[in-house]
C-alpha positions as CSV (number, residue, x, y, z in Angstrom):
1,M,3.7,-11.2,13.4
2,I,1.8,-10.7,10.1
3,S,-1.4,-8.8,10.7
4,I,-3.4,-8.4,7.6
5,D,-7.0,-8.9,6.4
6,E,-8.9,-8.9,3.1
7,S,-9.2,-5.2,2.9
8,Y,-5.5,-4.8,3.3
9,V,-4.8,-7.3,0.5
10,D,-7.4,-5.5,-1.7
11,S,-5.6,-2.2,-1.2
12,A,-2.2,-3.8,-1.7
13,A,-3.2,-5.2,-5.1
14,P,-1.9,-3.0,-8.0
15,N,-5.4,-3.1,-9.6
16,A,-8.7,-4.9,-9.6
17,D,-7.6,-7.5,-12.1
18,A,-4.6,-8.5,-9.9
19,A,-7.0,-8.9,-6.9
20,K,-9.5,-10.9,-8.9
21,N,-6.8,-13.2,-10.4
22,G,-5.2,-13.6,-7.0
23,R,-8.4,-14.8,-5.5
24,S,-8.9,-17.1,-8.4
25,L,-5.5,-18.8,-7.7
26,V,-6.6,-19.6,-4.2
27,L,-10.0,-21.0,-5.4
28,K,-8.3,-23.1,-8.1
29,K,-5.8,-24.4,-5.5
30,K,-2.8,-23.4,-7.6
31,F,-0.5,-23.0,-4.6
32,L,1.6,-26.1,-4.2
33,K,3.5,-25.0,-1.1
34,L,2.5,-22.4,1.5
35,N,5.1,-21.7,4.2
36,I,5.7,-19.2,6.9
37,S,8.9,-18.4,8.8
38,D,9.3,-19.4,12.4
39,D,9.2,-15.7,13.5
40,K,6.0,-15.2,11.5
41,T,7.5,-12.3,9.3
42,I,7.5,-13.8,5.8
43,L,5.1,-15.9,3.7
44,F,6.8,-18.0,0.9
45,G,6.0,-20.9,-1.3
46,E,5.2,-22.1,-4.8
47,C,2.3,-21.4,-7.2
48,Q,1.6,-23.4,-10.4
49,G,1.6,-21.2,-13.5
50,S,1.3,-21.9,-17.2
51,G,4.7,-23.5,-17.4
52,K,6.2,-26.7,-16.1
53,S,8.0,-25.2,-13.2
54,P,6.0,-23.4,-10.5
55,Y,6.6,-19.8,-9.6
56,Q,8.5,-19.0,-6.4
57,C,6.8,-16.2,-4.6
58,S,7.0,-14.5,-1.2
59,C,5.5,-11.7,0.9
60,D,8.1,-10.3,3.3
61,F,6.8,-8.4,6.3
62,I,10.2,-8.0,8.1
63,R,9.4,-4.2,7.6
64,P,5.7,-4.3,8.5
65,G,5.1,-0.8,7.2
66,A,6.7,-1.4,3.9
67,P,6.4,-5.1,2.9
68,T,8.5,-6.5,0.0
69,F,6.9,-8.8,-2.6
70,R,8.9,-11.1,-4.7
71,C,8.1,-13.6,-7.5
72,N,10.0,-15.0,-10.4
73,C,7.1,-14.7,-12.8
74,P,7.4,-12.4,-15.8
75,S,4.9,-9.8,-14.5
76,R,6.1,-6.3,-13.9
77,Q,3.4,-5.6,-11.3
78,F,4.3,-5.5,-7.6
79,P,2.8,-7.3,-6.0
80,C,1.9,-9.7,-8.8
81,K,-1.2,-11.9,-8.8
82,H,0.8,-14.7,-7.2
83,S,1.9,-12.7,-4.2
84,V,-1.6,-11.2,-3.9
85,G,-3.1,-14.7,-4.0
86,M,-0.7,-15.9,-1.3
87,M,-1.9,-13.1,1.0
88,Y,-5.5,-14.0,0.3
89,A,-4.6,-17.6,1.1
90,Y,-3.1,-16.5,4.5
91,V,-6.1,-14.3,5.4
92,Q,-8.6,-17.1,4.6
93,N,-6.7,-19.9,6.3
94,A,-3.5,-19.1,8.1
95,A,-3.3,-22.6,9.5
96,S,-2.6,-23.9,6.0
97,F,0.9,-22.3,6.1
98,K,3.5,-24.7,7.5
99,V,6.4,-23.3,9.5
100,A,9.6,-23.8,7.5
101,E,13.1,-22.4,7.3
102,V,13.5,-19.5,4.9
103,P,15.5,-20.6,1.8
104,E,19.1,-19.3,1.8
105,D,18.7,-17.2,-1.4
106,L,15.6,-15.6,0.0
107,Q,17.2,-14.9,3.3
108,G,20.1,-13.1,1.5
109,K,17.6,-10.9,-0.3
110,R,15.9,-10.1,3.0
111,E,19.2,-9.0,4.6
112,K,19.9,-6.7,1.6
113,V,16.5,-5.1,2.0
114,V,17.2,-4.3,5.6
115,A,20.6,-3.0,4.7
116,R,19.2,-0.7,2.0
117,A,16.5,0.6,4.4
118,E,19.2,1.5,7.0
119,K,21.3,3.1,4.2
120,K,18.3,5.2,3.1
121,K,17.8,6.5,6.6
122,E,21.4,7.6,6.7
123,V,21.1,9.3,3.4
124,Q,17.9,11.1,4.5
125,A,19.7,12.4,7.6
126,V,22.3,14.1,5.3
127,P,21.1,17.5,3.9
128,K,20.6,17.3,0.2
129,Q,23.0,19.1,-2.0
130,V,21.4,21.5,-4.5
131,N,22.9,22.8,-7.7
132,K,21.9,26.4,-7.0
133,A,23.0,27.7,-10.4
134,A,20.8,25.2,-12.2
135,L,17.9,25.9,-9.8
136,A,18.2,29.6,-10.3
137,K,18.1,29.1,-14.1
138,K,15.0,27.0,-13.7
139,I,13.3,29.6,-11.5
140,Q,14.1,32.3,-14.2
141,M,12.4,30.1,-16.8
142,Q,9.4,29.8,-14.5
143,L,9.2,33.6,-14.3
144,D,9.3,33.8,-18.1
145,G,6.4,31.2,-18.1
146,I,4.4,33.4,-15.7
147,T,4.7,36.2,-18.2
148,L,3.3,33.9,-20.9
149,L,0.5,32.9,-18.5
150,E,-0.3,36.6,-17.9
151,Q,-0.5,37.3,-21.6
152,L,-2.9,34.3,-22.1
153,T,-5.0,35.4,-19.2
154,I,-5.3,38.9,-20.5
155,E,-6.1,37.6,-23.9
156,L,-8.9,35.4,-22.5
157,A,-10.4,38.3,-20.6
158,R,-10.2,40.6,-23.6
159,I,-12.0,38.0,-25.9
160,G,-14.7,37.4,-23.3
161,I,-16.2,34.2,-22.0
162,G,-19.1,34.3,-24.4
163,N,-16.8,34.4,-27.4
164,M,-14.9,31.2,-26.7
165,N,-14.9,28.8,-29.7
166,A,-13.3,25.6,-30.7
167,K,-10.4,27.2,-32.6
168,L,-9.6,29.6,-29.7
169,A,-9.7,26.8,-27.2
170,S,-7.4,24.7,-29.3
171,T,-5.0,27.6,-29.6
172,I,-4.9,28.2,-25.9
173,E,-4.3,24.5,-25.1
174,T,-1.5,24.4,-27.6
175,R,0.2,27.5,-26.1
176,A,-0.4,26.0,-22.6
177,K,2.2,23.3,-23.5
178,Q,4.8,26.0,-23.3
179,L,4.0,26.4,-19.6
180,G,5.0,22.7,-19.1
181,D,8.3,23.4,-20.9
182,A,8.8,26.3,-18.4
183,Y,8.5,24.0,-15.4
184,L,5.0,25.2,-14.6
185,P,2.8,22.1,-14.9
186,G,0.5,23.5,-12.2
187,A,-0.1,26.7,-14.1
188,Q,-0.6,24.7,-17.3
189,S,-3.3,22.6,-15.5
190,A,-5.1,25.7,-14.3
191,L,-5.2,27.1,-17.8
192,L,-6.6,23.8,-19.2
193,A,-9.1,23.8,-16.4
194,Y,-10.5,27.1,-17.8
195,T,-10.9,25.7,-21.4
196,S,-12.4,22.5,-20.0
197,N,-15.4,24.5,-18.8
198,F,-16.4,24.7,-22.5
199,S,-15.8,21.0,-23.2
200,D,-17.9,17.9,-23.1
201,S,-17.1,14.7,-21.1
202,S,-14.7,13.5,-23.8
203,G,-12.7,16.7,-23.7
204,K,-13.9,18.1,-27.0
205,F,-15.1,21.7,-27.3
206,D,-18.9,21.7,-27.0
207,D,-20.6,24.5,-29.0
208,K,-24.1,23.2,-28.3
209,I,-24.3,23.8,-24.6
210,P,-27.9,24.0,-23.4
211,A,-29.0,27.4,-22.2
212,S,-30.0,25.8,-18.9
213,V,-26.4,25.1,-18.1
214,R,-24.7,28.0,-19.9
215,E,-25.1,30.5,-17.1
216,A,-23.6,28.1,-14.5
217,M,-20.8,27.3,-16.9
218,Y,-20.0,31.0,-17.4
219,S,-19.9,31.5,-13.6
220,D,-17.4,28.7,-13.2
221,A,-15.3,30.0,-16.1
222,L,-15.2,33.5,-14.6
223,D,-14.1,32.0,-11.2
224,Q,-11.4,30.1,-13.0
225,L,-10.3,33.3,-14.8
226,S,-9.9,35.1,-11.5
227,R,-7.9,32.1,-10.2
228,L,-5.5,32.4,-13.2
229,N,-5.1,36.1,-12.5
230,A,-4.3,35.4,-8.8
231,L,-1.8,32.7,-9.9
232,V,0.0,35.2,-12.1
233,K,0.3,37.8,-9.3
234,Q,1.1,35.4,-6.4
235,G,3.3,33.2,-8.6
236,R,5.5,36.0,-9.8
237,A,5.9,37.4,-6.3
238,Y,6.8,34.0,-4.9
239,L,9.3,33.2,-7.7
240,E,11.0,36.6,-7.4
241,K,11.2,36.3,-3.6
242,R,12.7,32.8,-4.0
243,L,15.2,33.9,-6.6
244,S,16.4,36.6,-4.2
245,D,16.9,34.0,-1.4
246,P,20.5,32.8,-1.3
247,E,19.2,29.3,-0.5
248,L,16.4,29.3,-3.1
249,K,14.1,27.5,-0.8
250,P,10.4,26.9,-1.8
251,E,7.6,28.5,0.1
252,T,6.3,26.3,3.0
253,E,3.7,28.7,4.5
254,S,1.3,28.5,1.5
255,P,0.4,26.1,-1.3
256,I,1.7,28.4,-4.1
257,A,4.6,26.2,-4.9
258,A,2.3,23.2,-5.6
259,W,0.0,25.5,-7.6
260,L,2.9,26.3,-9.9
261,G,3.7,22.6,-10.2
262,H,6.5,22.0,-7.6
263,A,6.7,18.2,-7.0
264,W,7.4,18.0,-3.3
265,Q,9.7,15.3,-2.3
266,L,9.3,13.6,1.0
267,S,12.8,14.6,1.9
268,E,11.9,18.3,1.3
269,L,8.9,18.0,3.5
270,R,10.9,16.4,6.3
271,E,13.6,19.0,6.0
272,A,11.0,21.8,6.2
273,G,9.5,20.2,9.4
274,L,6.2,19.5,7.7
275,T,5.7,16.2,9.4
276,Q,3.8,14.5,12.2
277,E,5.2,11.6,14.1
278,K,3.1,8.5,15.0
279,A,0.0,9.6,13.2
280,E,-3.1,7.5,12.9
281,L,-5.5,8.0,10.0
282,L,-8.9,6.6,8.9
283,Q,-10.1,6.9,5.3
284,L,-13.5,8.4,5.2
285,A,-14.1,8.4,1.4
286,F,-12.3,7.5,-1.8
287,N,-12.9,8.1,-5.5
288,S,-11.1,7.8,-8.8
289,H,-11.9,10.1,-11.7
290,D,-10.6,10.7,-15.2
291,D,-9.2,14.2,-15.6
292,V,-9.6,14.7,-19.4
293,A,-8.0,18.1,-19.4
294,R,-4.8,16.9,-17.7
295,R,-5.0,13.5,-19.5
296,E,-4.6,11.5,-16.3
297,F,-6.5,9.4,-13.8
298,V,-6.6,10.8,-10.3
299,D,-7.1,8.7,-7.2
300,T,-8.2,10.8,-4.2
301,G,-8.6,9.6,-0.6
302,I,-10.2,11.6,2.2
303,W,-8.7,10.9,5.6
304,V,-9.1,12.1,9.2
305,E,-6.1,12.3,11.5
306,L,-7.3,10.9,14.8
307,A,-5.3,13.1,17.2
308,S,-6.0,16.5,15.6
309,G,-9.3,15.8,13.7
310,K,-7.7,17.4,10.6
311,V,-9.2,16.2,7.3
312,L,-6.4,15.4,4.9
313,T,-6.2,14.1,1.3
314,T,-4.0,11.7,-0.6
315,K,-3.7,12.0,-4.3
316,T,-2.2,9.6,-6.9
317,Y,-1.8,10.9,-10.4
318,R,-1.6,8.3,-13.2
319,P,-1.0,9.9,-16.6
320,Y,-2.7,8.0,-19.5
321,K,0.6,7.0,-21.0
322,A,2.0,5.5,-17.8
323,A,-1.2,4.4,-16.1
324,K,-0.6,0.7,-16.4
325,F,2.8,1.1,-14.7
326,I,1.6,3.1,-11.7
327,K,-0.3,1.3,-8.9
328,S,-3.8,2.6,-8.6
329,E,-5.0,3.4,-5.1
330,D,-8.2,2.0,-3.6
331,S,-10.5,2.2,-0.6
332,F,-8.9,1.4,2.7
333,F,-11.0,0.4,5.7
334,Q,-8.5,0.0,8.5
335,I,-6.6,2.5,10.6
336,A,-3.3,3.5,9.0
337,Q,-0.5,3.8,11.6
338,V,2.1,6.0,10.0
339,P,5.5,6.5,11.7
340,T,6.2,9.8,9.9
341,L,3.3,11.6,8.1
342,C,4.4,14.2,5.6
343,I,1.9,17.1,5.1
344,Y,2.1,19.5,2.2
345,P,1.7,23.2,2.7
346,G,-2.0,24.2,2.6
347,D,-5.0,25.4,4.5
348,L,-8.0,23.1,4.6
349,N,-7.5,19.5,3.5
350,P,-3.8,19.6,2.7
351,R,-2.4,16.7,0.8
352,C,-0.3,14.1,2.8
353,R,2.0,11.2,2.0
354,W,4.0,8.6,3.8
355,D,6.4,5.8,2.8
356,E,5.6,3.3,5.5
357,M,2.3,2.4,7.1
358,L,1.1,-0.4,9.4
359,P,-2.7,-1.3,9.4
360,R,-4.8,-2.1,12.4
361,P,-8.5,-2.7,12.7
362,A,-10.7,0.3,13.4
363,T,-12.5,0.2,16.8
364,S,-15.5,1.8,18.3
365,D,-13.2,4.2,20.2
366,D,-11.8,5.4,16.9
367,Y,-15.3,6.2,15.6
368,K,-16.2,8.0,18.9
369,K,-13.0,10.0,18.6
370,I,-13.9,11.1,15.1
371,R,-17.5,12.0,16.2
372,S,-16.1,14.2,19.0
373,L,-14.0,16.1,16.5
374,A,-16.9,17.1,14.2
375,S,-18.3,20.6,14.2
376,A,-21.8,20.8,15.7
377,D,-22.3,24.5,14.9
378,F,-23.1,25.0,11.3
379,T,-22.9,28.8,11.6
380,A,-19.4,28.8,12.8
381,L,-18.3,26.1,10.3
382,T,-19.8,27.9,7.3
383,K,-18.0,31.1,8.4
384,T,-14.7,29.2,8.4
385,V,-15.4,27.8,5.0
386,K,-16.4,31.2,3.5
387,N,-13.3,32.8,4.9
388,N,-11.3,30.1,3.2
389,L,-13.1,30.5,-0.1
390,K,-12.1,34.2,-0.2
391,G,-8.6,33.2,-1.3
392,P,-8.5,32.7,-5.0
393,L,-6.0,29.9,-4.7
394,S,-7.6,28.2,-1.7
395,E,-9.3,24.8,-1.7
396,K,-12.6,25.6,-3.5
397,Q,-14.4,22.4,-2.3
398,P,-13.2,21.7,1.2
399,V,-14.3,18.6,3.1
400,C,-15.4,19.0,6.7
401,L,-17.0,16.9,9.5
402,L,-20.5,18.0,10.5
403,R,-22.3,16.8,13.6
404,F,-26.0,16.9,12.7
405,K,-29.3,16.4,14.4
406,T,-31.2,15.1,11.3
407,I,-31.2,14.7,7.6
408,G,-34.5,15.1,5.8
409,L,-36.5,16.4,2.8
410,V,-37.7,20.0,2.5
411,N,-39.4,21.0,-0.7
412,D,-38.1,17.8,-2.3
413,K,-34.5,18.7,-1.4
414,F,-32.4,16.9,1.1
415,V,-31.1,19.2,3.9
416,I,-29.0,18.6,6.9
417,E,-29.8,20.3,10.2
418,D,-27.9,20.9,13.4
419,K,-29.2,21.1,17.0
420,A,-29.8,24.9,16.7
421,G,-32.0,24.4,13.6
422,N,-29.5,25.7,11.1
423,R,-29.7,24.0,7.8
424,L,-27.6,23.3,4.7
425,V,-28.8,22.0,1.4
426,L,-27.3,18.7,0.2
427,T,-26.5,18.4,-3.5
428,D,-24.5,16.7,-6.2
429,R,-24.4,19.7,-8.4
430,G,-21.1,21.0,-9.6
431,M,-19.1,18.0,-8.3
432,S,-18.9,15.6,-11.2
433,E,-15.6,14.2,-10.1
434,E,-17.3,12.1,-7.5
435,P,-20.3,9.8,-8.1
436,S,-23.8,11.0,-7.2
437,S,-24.6,10.3,-3.5
438,V,-27.5,12.4,-2.4
439,E,-30.2,9.9,-3.5
440,L,-28.4,7.2,-1.7
441,L,-29.6,8.8,1.6
442,R,-33.0,7.2,0.9
443,L,-31.3,3.8,1.3
444,V,-29.4,4.2,4.6
445,P,-30.9,3.0,7.9
446,A,-33.2,5.4,9.7
447,D,-30.9,5.7,12.7
448,A,-28.0,6.7,10.4
449,I,-29.6,10.0,9.5
450,K,-30.2,11.2,13.1
451,D,-27.6,12.4,15.6
452,Q,-24.6,11.3,13.5
453,V,-21.6,12.8,11.7
454,L,-21.6,13.7,8.0
455,V,-18.4,13.8,5.9
456,G,-19.4,16.6,3.5
457,R,-17.7,18.4,0.6
458,F,-18.7,22.1,0.6
459,R,-19.4,23.9,-2.7
460,H,-20.2,27.6,-3.2
461,D,-23.0,28.0,-5.7
462,L,-21.9,31.1,-7.5
463,D,-25.3,31.7,-9.1
464,R,-27.4,31.2,-6.0
465,C,-24.7,32.7,-3.7
466,Q,-25.1,29.9,-1.1
467,L,-23.0,27.1,0.3
468,E,-24.1,23.6,-0.4
469,V,-22.8,20.2,0.8
470,K,-22.2,16.9,-1.0
471,P,-22.5,13.9,1.4
472,L,-19.6,11.6,1.1
473,S,-20.0,9.4,4.2
474,I,-21.8,9.1,7.5
475,V,-19.8,8.2,10.7
476,T,-21.8,6.3,13.3
477,E,-20.6,4.9,16.6
478,S,-19.7,1.6,14.9
479,E,-18.9,2.3,11.3
480,V,-18.4,4.6,8.3
481,I,-21.2,4.3,5.8
482,R,-19.7,5.4,2.5
483,L,-21.9,7.0,0.0
484,T,-19.1,7.2,-2.6
485,L,-16.5,4.6,-3.5
């Protein structure tokens, strides 16, 4: 049985244009045939295109968590606008789909998909063979790269933050490319993050930074410099330990491997036992931003796992050069039922991934569950966050669930207060990756700012030495009010 709604189709579309064009096909009545199989597992039919012959398209849900989309149009997007349009047509009027026998050629393709899925499971069950000699050579190259990173970090510290200029920034960024050649893309990104402190929104060095923001910029740069230093020390220790291990296994107790740029495969996470079976997640917030320093678009989803209450993240990286070939992620408003959830090593808000997911509508019980998992004691929560921030390579802007008594204005600043009267300042400062959200609190219903749950991103203001919170969403008993999209 196919169970989808418009939000599902929106998220399945590879981009906004595909969704828009898919809806347009339905409005213009371009679908000449709309069929559904007798077992209600596949949609198929014909859509009139620009040529004489209509396109043959289908949406196969024989594997509900990983549907297959087919179309003989020339598009390289999956699903293409024709498959997207077919799903919109089904959501809007399922009765318009006539039960019909699946064409023989399409049935053959379905059987091959099932066979490949079974074969994949068999392959995953067999331990992956690793070329240890090649891997050891790669780790040695990474160690050499760590030495280069150390030299660059020392050079930056010697020159001083106040003496950074366009020529020096360009030199550092050029030499940072060598870290990518040494299989250390994570270290390369950390170095570029340092020079980006001195750049404008276009990524060019800004030598006319106003004095009003210079002090805050220097504080962030100094913090990034300490992170580079920690990355050198911890990275070298980790690589040396790994090189001495006969199995050459990556670290699974900390995020250091990802910091250096290790691209975790789902098979590795499964083999390491970093999984959770039958997980259910609800997306609490979503945003896409342009990372100029890394030259890529980043789609970030904030999720809560309903059983544990742990706040997780999903990230999709789309390099500029390949962005049009990589499906962009989008907001998701249903419950994601994941058979096997893979969770990266990390502390607060670890990254997670899955290869199959089945959606279901969110219910009031789901919202009540989330509310019961939120922290109602701001003092205890801020202590946990501060302890996490002590680690140079820890998540610097963790997201937490806060059960609050009220949100209001104090001296023209929005604050959030718990039942004990403890307060935290709400702010957008220092978190430009996400759109401004504080002022939107003026627009939410009055009952949404009393006795509710806030999804908030913490930030440590280095100049004021205090924790501040950026509001992302408010969870009520019946919905999630998103303040960022």
